[in-house]
C-alpha positions in Angstrom: 11.6 13.4 4.7 9.2 12.2 7.3 9.6 10.7 10.8 10.2 6.9 10.8 7.0 6.3 12.8 4.9 7.9 9.9 6.7 6.3 7.0 4.0 3.6 6.5 1.2 6.2 6.4 3.1 8.4 4.0 3.8 5.4 1.8 0.1 4.3 1.9 -1.1 7.8 1.1 1.3 8.1 -1.9 0.3 4.7 -3.3 -3.4 5.5 -2.9 -3.0 8.8 -4.8 -0.9 7.2 -7.5 -3.1 4.2 -8.0 -6.2 6.4 -7.9 -4.9 8.3 -11.0 -4.6 5.1 -13.1 -8.4 4.8 -13.9 -8.5 8.5 -14.8 -5.5 8.1 -17.2 -7.1 5.1 -18.8 -10.4 7.0 -19.3 -8.6 10.0 -20.7 -6.5 7.7 -23.0 -9.6 6.0 -24.2 -11.4 9.2 -24.9 -8.4 10.7 -26.8 -7.9 7.4 -28.7 -11.5 7.6 -29.9 -11.5 11.3 -30.8 -8.0 11.9 -32.3 -7.0 8.3 -33.0 -4.5 5.9 -31.4 -1.3 7.1 -33.1 -1.7 10.8 -32.1 -2.8 9.7 -28.6 0.4 7.7 -28.2 2.5 10.7 -29.4 0.8 12.9 -27.0 1.5 10.4 -24.2 5.1 10.4 -25.2 5.3 14.2 -25.0 3.7 14.3 -21.6 6.0 11.6 -20.2 9.1 13.2 -21.7 8.2 16.6 -20.3 7.0 15.4 -16.9 10.3 15.8 -15.1 10.5 19.5 -16.0 8.2 20.9 -13.1 10.2 19.0 -10.5 13.6 20.1 -11.9 12.4 23.7 -12.0 11.1 23.5 -8.5 14.4 22.0 -7.2 16.7 24.1 -9.3 18.2 26.1 -6.4 18.3 23.2 -3.9 21.7 21.9 -3.1 20.8 19.8 0.0 17.8 18.2 1.6 17.6 21.0 4.1 17.1 23.5 1.2 13.9 21.7 0.2 12.4 21.8 3.7 
């Protein structure tokens, strides 16, 4: 949650951070593809994508409402 007057700034910051990670992921994928091969790299990517919701779900486990998160 953020004030409505700051919503554009928050959105721009999040987009900048997310888009900034794309080149790093491409570089890491290329390096892994060269070292361990394309098939294991894709399996590793699948495992990372499948497990990525776990930290968020563990952090929000006890939260019942938005006020609990703040």
